[in-house]
N, C-alpha and C positions, 0 to 999 in steps of 0.2 A: 591335581589334585589343586582344589579352591588353594586359595590365600589368605589369610586372615590378618586383618589391617590390627596389628598389635605393638605394643600396646596401643589402646584407644585412644584415639587425639583427647587434649583437656585446651579448650579454648574458652578465654573470655567473653564473656556475653556484658551487652550493655542494654539496658530497658527503662523505659521512662518511670516506672513506677518504685524504681528503686533508686531514685537519683538524689531522693530529699536523704536519704539515710545512709549514705553514701558506701554502699554494699559493694566491695569488692568479689563480683560472683565469675565464678568457672564451671562449665560446664562437663564433663567425663563422659564423653560422647561414646557409650558401650554400642548406640545403637548403629554405628558406624564399624565393627568389629566383623559383620557380612552380612550378604543379602539375606539369606537365609536363616540363619543361626546368628542371628545377633545377640547383644546386650547380654541379660546375666544367664541363657539359655548357653550360650558355650561358657561362661565360667561354671555353671553345671555340671554341664556335660562332660568336661573334659577329662579329669580323674575319675570320672565312673566307664569312661572309655578306656583308659589307662587299668583300671581294676577289669573290667572286661577283658582284655587282651593277655593280661598278666597270669588270671583265672583258667583261662582256656576256656572260656565259655562259648556255649555254641549261639545263641542269642542275646538279645541285651530288650528286655521286656519294662514296658512303663504304664503309667493311667494316665488318662486326663477327659475332659468333654470335648463335648461337637468343638467347640470355636479351640481347643487348646492351643496356644504359640509354642508350650512345650513340646506337643506330638507332634506339630510338623517341625519346630527342630530338629529333635531326635530322629523323623524319620530320614530328613534331608540330609545329618549328617551320618545316619546307616548307610542311606547309601554313598556317599562321598567316599567313605571309610572302609566301605565293602563289608560292613556290620549288619548279619541280620537282627532285624528289629519285630516287636510284637508292642501291639498299643491296646490294651485296653479301656472300651470307650466306654464310658455313663450313657446309658440309653438303649437300650434293645429294640427300639423301632427306628433306628437311625440305622445306614447303608454308607459304604465307602464315595456317594454320590450325593448325598445328603448337602453338602456344601464344600466351597473352596477349597476349606483347611481341611478336611477328610479326602476331599479327589487330590491333592497335593501329596499328603502323605502315604495313599495308596499307589501313585504314580510311582512314588521314592521306595518302593517295595516293602511300605509296611503290612505287617501283616494284622488287621485291623480284628477285632473280636468285641463284638458288642454284649450287652451284659444290663440287667435290670440295676433300677437304681439300687434295690436292696442290696443285691450282690455287691456292688461298686463299693457299695458304703463298708464293706468287709476287706479292705484292700491295704488295712491296717494288721490285718490278724494272721498273726504268725500258719494256723491252721490252713489258712484261704492261699498262703504263699507256697505253703506244699502242694496243695491242690493245683497252683500255677503249675510247680513244677513237674508234678505227676505229668500232667498233660501235655506242657511244652516243651520237656525237657531239660538240660542244662542250662538255665536263662540266667544272667544276671539281673536283679530286680532293681528298680531305682525310682522311688518315692514317686509321686504326685508331683510336678513340677521341680524334678530332680532334688528333692527336701530330704538329704541323708548326709551323711559327716563327710561324703566326698563333695558333694557340690557345694556345702558350706566353707569347706578347704581351699575349692575353686574360685570362690568370690573374692576371699581375702586377696588377693593378688590384685583388685582394683586398687587396694591403699598403696600396695608394694608401688605400682606405676605410678601415682601422684609425685609430682613436684613442687608441689606447693605445701605449705603448712595450714590448714583451714582450722577455722578457731567449730566451724558447725560441717557436718556433710548431711544433705538430706536426699532421703529416694523414695520410691512406693515400696507397699510391702504385699504381699502376696501371701506366702506359706513362711514368711521369716528367714528363709536361707541364706539369700543375698544381705541381709541385714547382720544376720547372726555370722557370717561371714566376714563385713567390715568391722565389726566391732570386735573380733577374734583379732586382725590386724592395726587396728587403731588405738591409743592409748591415750590420746591429747584431747579431741576434737570431741565434741556432743554429738551423737548420732542420731538423728531426725528420722523414725521410720512412720512412712504414713499409710497405712493400711487401706487397701482398694476394696475390701468389704467394710459394708454394712455391722455396726458392733465387732467390731477389730480390736477389743481391749482383752481377747482371749491371746492374740499375737505374744504377747510379753512372754509367758509362760511359756509359749513355743521355742520362741527365740534363746529365750535361758534353757532349756531343758537341749536345744543342739547346742549350746555353749558347753553345758555338762558333757555332754555325751563328746565334745571333742578334747577332754581332759582337765578341764578349768575348776579350779576347788572353789567351794564355798565361797571363800571371800573375794575370790576372783569375780564370782557369779554376780556377788552384791556388789562389788567398783562397777562392774559391765551394766546392771540393774541403774545404777545411777547416771552411768552416761547419755543411757539412751531415752530419747523423747518421743509419746507413741501418742500424737494427736490424732483422736478419732474422728473430728468432726467434719472430714474432708471427704468423704466417700462419695457422694453425690447420689444418694440411692442406692448406690450397692453395687455390687461387681458387673464393670459393664455397661454401669447405668451413667449419664450424666444429664445435666442440664443448660437450658439456653447459657445460662450465667455463666457455665464450663466451657461451653461451644466459643462464646465470645471471647472467652479469656484465651484460648488456643488460635484463635485469627488473632487477637491481636498481639501475641507472642511472636507469630509468624510472621506480621506484618512490619515489627519493630527490627526485629534479627535476622529470621530466615529458619528458626529453629521449629522443628514439627512436634508438636507433640500426641500422643494418644488421649484418647479418653478415658481409658481401663485405669493406666499405673500413672504415665509421666506426666500428663495434665494435673491429676490432682496431685501431686507430690510439690508440680510447681508454683500451684495456684495456693497449697498453705504454705508456701515458701513466702511468698509474696505476703500473705497474710500475717505471718507469725512477723516479721520484718515491720510493718505496717503497725502491728500490733506491741512491739518492743519485746515482743519474748524472745526475738534474736535482736540484737542489741546493734545501734548505727556504727560504722566503719569497721564491721566485722569480714573476715574473709569465709566465704560461703563453697564449697562445691557441690552440685546438684548431681546426682548421678542419674543418665538417660537410658533407661535398662533395655530400650528399643519395643518391638510389637506393636509397630506403625498399622499394621493388619487389624486392630481393635478398632480401627476408624470405620471400615468396610462400612456400619449399619448408618454414619453421619456424614457420610463422604460429600452428599448435596449440599450441609450445611457449612461447609468446609473452603476458606479462598485456598486451599493446596489442596493435592494429592498425595 
């Protein structure tokens, strides 16, 4: 069985644009956990895998788009652990040869089931899940992106592994599951979640809903809501989109530090960190931990514009 690099490294990083502010910056390198199941993907899947084993389910079923890192990671983990996996894929015009992500998932043994965008929109409905169970048997269903209770609790381990006390913890947000896990475990630092999607304001309620599902009281939820900072102006046009400014920033970070960022998630969070320090929202001389959630395959469409691969 492949080994996992856990706890993931915590590295101090020195970048010129933080020098005037004496920012004490650390990177939690979850991107180095595993070559194929890196970042928050392993965090979200590990307790779901335990639930699968305990429940004696026949297969693990989940959802994703054509380029889903979550689909790729689930297929890889299933292949590694001997767990049958099923992927409900958005887009009935697609097939297992449509792109490298789907090809790899198919090679890793995932049963790919392509559905229309309308059918895909039913994925949170109980009746649809029952239909999937009737079709595929005794399956353990994991929400898109690993966004369930077990995914959230797996992400809480990020905080338990930290060896520094941060004033701020910053990370990218897709479904908000990793953010919810970090909030569950962290009581002192401000948590900055940077949405990768345009119009990401809805994520605050999604995150609070996950925390409520995790057993927090209304008073706890109010405190966590105050602890969370959700800057929505760094989406660079939306999910999977980027601009020349963001790409130049990614190249500068790599040139100065050797740190590779991806355009979908980590680069947006890191750019937000830069601007929040520069504007004084993050005060000078503070300790910041940036969580690198992995996903470098998201750079495939811009690889000719990057100075790293």
